[in-house]
N, C-alpha and C positions, 0 to 999 in steps of 0.2 A: 503492498498501501503504500502511495504517494507520500510523502509528508507532506505538510500545509505548512506555508514560508507563514513565517511571522508578519505581519501587522505591524510597521515600524514606523505610521506617519504618526508625528507630534499631534496628538487629539487638540491644543492651545495655539497651534501655527495652522490648524487648517482653513479659518476665517482670511489668514493674510493671505493662503495661499489663492484660495478661492479668487479672492478680492483682484489679485495679481494677473491670473490668469483671462478672468473676464477681461481686467484693463487693460492687456498685452495682445490676447487673441480673439477677443470675441469676432466675429465677420460683424453682427449687428454692429450700429451704434449705440452706447448708450452714454447718459447725463444727467448732473444731477444740480437742480438749479435753488437759490434762494426765492424767499418772495419778492422778492424783484427782479425774476428770471436770471436773475445774474449768473450763471456759470462757475462751479464751485468744486467739481468733479468732473471727470472725461475720458471718455475710452479714447486707446491710439485708432482705432477706428474711425471713433470722429473726428479728432485732431487731423487724420488722413485724409480725410474726407474735406475737413473745412479750410484744408492748406496751414494748418497753422506744424509748427516746428515740433510741438510737443504736445499734452491733454496739460502740460503745467501752464500754457502759453496763454492757454484760453480761459485760466482763473480771473475773471471777476467784469469776463466781455458778455456780450446777448448775442442773440441773434441778430442783430441789427448791425451788430461789424461782422457779421458773414452772409445775409441773405437781404433779399430785397426788401423793402418797408412791407410792402403788400405780404408778404410771408410773415413776416416778424410780426405784423400786427395780430395776424391769426394767431400766431402761437403765443401771442402774451393773451389773447383773449381766452384763449383755452385754457391755460395756465391759473390766470384768477379765477375762473370758474370751479377750476380744480380746487383751488387753495381754496373756495368760500365755501363751495358745497362738500367738501371729502370725498368725492364720487371721481375714481378715475375715468378716463375716455378712452375705449377700447378699439382697436384695430381705424386710426383717422388715416384718410387719403390724402397725402401731400404731395404739388405736383410745385416743384422748381425749376423755374425760366430761368440757368445759369448765361448767361452773355456771352453770346460767339459758341455756346456750345448746346447740344441737344438736351430738352426735357429735361430733367429725371425726376421719376417718381417714387414714393416712399409710402408705407403701410407703418404709422406708429401705434402706440399707447404708451398715454402719461397715468403718471400716479402720485397721489399727496406723497409727502415724504417728512416723517415724522419725526422727533426728538423720543427721548430717554422717557418723557414724561407722557407722552403720545401727543401731543403739538404739534399742528402741521408748520413747518420750517421751511416748505419751498415744493418744489415737487421732484420726481426725476421720470425719465420716458426710455425706449429702446424703439428704436423704427430700424428697419429693413429696408432697403434698396427693391425696388420692386422694378424699374426702369426695364430691362431683358423681358420679362414676363409682360408688362406693359404692352411693349414691340409685339409680342406673342399674338395679344388677343385681340389687338388694331388689326394686325393682317390678319385673322382667322376672322375678324366682322369685315374687313374690305374682301376676302374672298366672299363671305358668305353675303354680303349685299350684291356682287358681283353674279353670285351663280342664281339670288334672288331674279337680278336683275335680265337675268340668261332667260330663266323661266316665262317670263311677261312681253321680255320686247323681242320684236321682230331683229334680227341682224343684217336684213339688207336695207329697208328704209328706217331704223331706228322707231317705228311707232307700234306700240304693245299689238302683241299674238293675241290670235283665234283662243286660244286657253284663258289668257283673260280679259277676252272679251265677254265668253260665257261667262266668269265669274262676276265682273262689273255687272252684264245687263241683271243678272239672277237679281243682284243684291239692290240693285236701282228698282225693281219692280216690287220687289219687298218693299220699300220703302216707301213708292209709292201706293201699294194696295194699303198699307196703312193710313195713308192721308184718306182727309174725309170728301165725298162725291162734290165733286166740281173745285174743287182748288188745283193749283198748280199741277201739270202733268209732265210730261217728257216723251220728247221723239230719238228717232233711230232712222238714219241715213245710212242704206249700202250702195256702194259704188262697183262700178265694174269698166275696166280701161276696155275700149273698143278695140278691136283688130289685135292684143294681145299677140294672139300666134303669130300674125305675118312680119310684125313687128320684130320678133324676135329668129324667124326663119331669114327673113332679108336682111337682118342687122346684126345679129349675134345675141347670146344671152349676157355679156356685159352692159352692151346696149337697152339692153330691155330691163335690165336692173335701173340702170339712170331712170328709165320712163315709169318704173316705179316709186322711185325718190322722188321723181318730179310731180309725180298726184301726192305724195306724202306732204311735199312742202307745201304745195296747194291748201291742202287740208288744215295744215297748222296754221297758215295763214291768215284760213279762213275763218276759221272759230273762237271762241272763247275761251280763256282760261278752265270757266269750267267744264268745258266739252271735252271728252276723251276720243282721240284715235286711234284705230286697230288697222291694222291689214291682215285680213281672216281668211286669205286664202292666197295663190300663184296671183290674180290679178285685179283679188276681188279685197274690197276695203268696207271699214263701216265708220261711221264716229255714232257716238252716242251723246245725247243731247238732254242736259236737267235742263229742268225747270222751263219749255220752250214747246211754244204750241208747233200746230201744222203750218201757221203762215208765217213764222219767225226760222223754221225747220227748211222750207222751201226757199226762203231767201237766202241762206246758206250755203244749200245745195247750190245754187245757183252762180254763188260766186266762186264755189270751189270750181264748177264746171268752165267760166267763165278765164279764169286764175291757170286754170289746166290746157283751156285749147288757147289763151293767149301768149301765152309763152312758151316756143316752140324749141322741142327739144335737142342738141346738138347730136347726130347718131354719127359723121363721120367730115371731112376737110368739107370745109364751106356747105354741108347740107345737114340741114335741118330737118326736124319732122313733125306736124300739129297732130298731136294727142287729142284724143277724143274721151269722154268717160259719159256711162249712160249712169242713171240714180234713180233707188225709188225712197221715199217716205213715207215714214208709220208715225203714228202716236198714241201713244199709249192709253189706252181704256181702262175706266175701273175695273178690275177683275182679272183680267188681260195676266195670258204667263207667257214667263220668257220665247215660247216654241210659238206662240200665238204672234205675237210684236214680230218676231223676224220674217215666218210667214206672210205675214201680212207686208211687209217691207218686200222681200224676194219677189212680192206677185208684183208688186210694181214696179219694181226694176226688171222683169223678165217685158212686164207691158213693154215700159221705155224699149228696151231692145228688138221687139217685134214691131214697134212704131219704127223704127231705121236707124236706132243708137244716135248717141249725141243726146239724149233730152231728158228729161225728169218726169216722173211719173209719180202722181200723190193721189 
């Protein structure tokens, strides 16, 4: 049986060993302050972080000697609150905008500092630099937003896509269905580019995409901020118009058609193509569902196509 080693640490020295170890080797910053928020004890990590030669150099100084005023003001207010209440403040998020350097982020916890009589004589705190974690969080958030955008946005035109169209139309139908009879309504415009197959066959897919972007630009330029524009298929588009009756919707559809036709699309050297669209307009009636308003708009669109294209039916 192996002989157990003697426990040879002097109990009387343990407290000092612990304090020295924390002071010199702790990767987090630790500090103690008096009631006026002046430093009275700092770890080596804290001194290194703030550019001090040693912890003793920081004695008697305050956050105002090292941080921007806005940062120091918040820290002092927090410490005054702790002294007054006797309650610690845990997991405080701090942001330090260093001049000509990247912003640093910290998670700090601060506590009341007591003397041997149980009286609060200041505060003490510990903080962890979480800048690298924050960077990862922000990158993940950007990636998430990008994915969310890709699931909603058509990559050719920049308009919202078919999936998002159905989500929004269903939501809007539900909202207006709960409104009282006779209140405001909404309208839907569906659009189809005339002779899109000819354009693709004659000038190629890239020029066809230019035509789609041209139509999208006209839609965005002729609609209100509250309206939502979609590309719902190959050469199919839609505009959802909240709080818009048939008269106003028809006027918007006519403006889109005029804008599309009025600005020819370049398809080759010194060659431009006049583009036309056909459109159908439907307006929501109380009790209608998503499929009914789409069907009504599509019927108007087909009517415009049958009647010779380059026109609007409503």
